[in-house]
C-alpha positions as CSV (number, residue, x, y, z in Angstrom):
1,X,192.4,129.8,90.3
2,X,191.5,127.5,87.6
3,X,190.1,128.2,84.1
4,X,188.6,126.1,81.3
5,X,188.4,127.6,77.9
6,X,186.2,126.3,75.1
7,X,188.0,127.6,72.0
8,X,186.4,127.3,68.5
9,X,189.1,127.4,65.9
10,X,187.1,126.3,62.9
11,X,187.0,129.7,61.2
12,X,189.8,131.9,60.1
13,X,190.6,133.1,63.6
14,X,190.1,131.3,66.9
15,X,187.2,132.5,69.1
16,X,186.7,131.9,72.7
17,X,183.2,130.6,73.1
18,X,182.9,129.6,76.8
19,X,185.0,130.1,79.9
20,X,184.5,128.2,83.2
21,X,186.5,129.4,86.1
22,X,186.9,128.4,89.8
23,X,188.0,130.8,92.4
24,X,189.0,130.2,96.1
25,X,188.8,133.8,97.4
26,X,187.5,133.2,100.9
27,X,183.9,134.3,101.8
28,X,182.2,136.0,98.9
29,X,180.5,139.1,100.4
30,X,178.8,140.3,97.3
31,X,178.3,137.4,94.7
32,X,177.0,139.6,91.9
33,X,179.8,142.1,92.2
34,X,182.4,139.3,92.6
35,X,181.1,137.5,89.4
36,X,181.2,140.9,87.5
37,X,184.8,141.4,88.5
38,X,185.7,138.0,87.5
39,X,184.0,138.3,84.1
40,X,185.8,141.6,83.5
41,X,189.2,140.1,84.3
42,X,188.6,137.1,82.0
43,X,187.5,139.3,79.0
44,X,190.3,141.8,79.6
45,X,192.8,138.9,79.7
46,X,191.5,137.5,76.4
47,X,191.8,140.9,74.8
48,X,195.3,141.4,76.1
49,X,196.4,137.9,75.2
50,X,195.1,138.1,71.6
51,X,195.8,141.8,70.8
52,X,197.8,143.6,73.5
53,X,201.3,144.9,72.8
54,X,203.5,147.7,73.9
55,X,206.6,148.6,71.9
56,X,209.4,151.0,72.7
57,X,211.8,153.1,70.7
58,X,214.9,154.3,72.6
59,X,213.2,153.6,75.9
60,X,210.0,155.5,75.1
61,X,206.6,153.9,74.2
62,X,206.0,154.0,70.5
63,X,202.3,154.8,71.0
64,X,201.3,157.6,73.3
65,X,197.5,157.3,72.7
66,X,194.8,154.6,72.5
67,X,193.8,155.4,69.0
68,X,196.1,152.7,67.6
69,X,195.8,150.3,70.5
70,X,193.8,147.2,69.6
71,X,191.3,146.1,72.3
72,X,188.8,143.3,72.5
73,X,185.4,144.1,71.1
74,X,182.0,143.0,72.4
75,X,181.5,140.6,69.6
76,X,184.8,138.9,70.4
77,X,183.9,138.4,74.1
78,X,182.9,134.8,75.1
79,X,179.2,134.0,74.9
80,X,179.3,132.4,78.3
81,X,181.5,132.8,81.3
82,X,180.7,130.6,84.3
83,X,182.4,131.4,87.5
84,X,182.3,129.1,90.6
85,X,183.3,130.3,94.0
86,X,184.7,127.7,96.5
87,X,182.5,127.9,99.6
88,X,184.6,128.2,102.8
89,X,184.9,130.3,106.0
90,X,188.3,131.9,105.1
91,X,188.6,135.6,105.3
92,X,187.8,137.4,102.0
93,X,190.6,138.1,99.7
94,X,190.9,140.3,96.6
95,X,189.1,139.7,93.3
96,X,190.7,142.6,91.3
97,X,193.0,140.6,89.1
98,X,193.1,136.9,90.0
99,X,191.2,135.7,86.9
100,X,193.2,137.8,84.5
101,X,196.7,136.0,84.4
102,X,195.4,132.4,83.8
103,X,193.8,133.4,80.5
104,X,197.2,133.9,78.9
105,X,198.4,130.4,79.7
106,X,195.1,128.8,78.8
107,X,194.9,130.5,75.5
108,X,198.5,129.7,74.7
109,X,197.9,126.1,75.4
110,X,194.7,126.1,73.4
111,X,196.5,127.6,70.4
112,X,199.3,125.1,70.7
113,X,196.8,122.3,70.7
114,X,195.1,123.7,67.7
115,X,198.2,124.6,65.6
116,X,200.9,122.3,67.0
117,X,203.2,125.4,67.4
118,X,204.2,127.2,70.6
119,X,204.0,131.0,70.8
120,X,206.1,132.7,73.4
121,X,205.3,136.2,72.3
122,X,202.4,138.5,72.8
123,X,200.0,139.3,71.2
124,X,199.0,135.8,70.4
125,X,196.6,136.4,67.5
126,X,198.4,138.5,65.0
127,X,201.5,136.2,65.1
128,X,201.2,134.9,61.5
129,X,203.8,132.2,62.1
130,X,201.3,130.7,64.5
131,X,198.0,131.5,62.9
132,X,198.8,132.2,59.3
133,X,196.4,131.3,56.5
134,X,195.8,127.6,56.4
135,X,197.9,126.7,59.5
136,X,195.1,125.8,61.8
137,X,194.6,122.1,62.0
138,X,191.1,120.8,62.4
139,X,190.7,118.2,65.1
140,X,188.0,115.6,65.1
141,X,185.2,118.0,66.5
142,X,186.7,121.4,65.6
143,X,186.3,122.3,69.3
144,X,188.6,121.8,72.2
145,X,188.5,122.2,75.9
146,X,191.8,123.4,77.4
147,X,192.6,124.4,81.0
148,X,195.3,125.8,83.1
149,X,195.3,125.1,86.8
150,X,196.8,128.3,88.2
151,X,196.7,127.5,91.9
152,X,194.3,124.7,93.0
153,X,194.1,121.8,90.6
154,X,191.6,120.0,92.7
155,X,189.0,122.7,91.8
156,X,188.7,121.2,88.4
157,X,187.5,117.9,89.8
158,X,184.2,119.7,90.5
159,X,183.9,120.4,86.8
160,X,184.3,116.7,85.8
161,X,180.7,116.3,84.7
162,X,180.7,119.7,82.8
163,X,183.9,118.7,81.0
164,X,182.7,115.2,80.2
165,X,179.5,116.6,78.6
166,X,181.5,118.9,76.3
167,X,184.1,116.5,74.9
């Protein structure tokens, strides 16, 4: 798995604009369904990384309903998600969650690049010590491309022309 996140942090809160992902999952039997599953995993990962939290009191969850649980909204989802599947003859593997975990590392790295501060806690967005008023540094273009190579770094070589065009 490999993901590239285009994060716009020129406003008050960061916004994930575009995501490019590469997946080596064997033969893709149903490309439309596979793409939908990947997009869902990425969007869910962004929502969980930015807003997801679960607190406990005396070993019991503090919330027992979703009325107070912050989830990602449609307007907060990336405008574009581009998923590339590595073509091979390997047996198909699962696509239920593989694109979910890399989002956390990619967003953490992007926010570190934007703020100069590491966050080791979740949720990433409400952490005021990281994203408090006026703490976001503007880099030369107010945009950045950040990636995490989860499993296969060589997959990103295929994106060289895409990445070069967006820098």
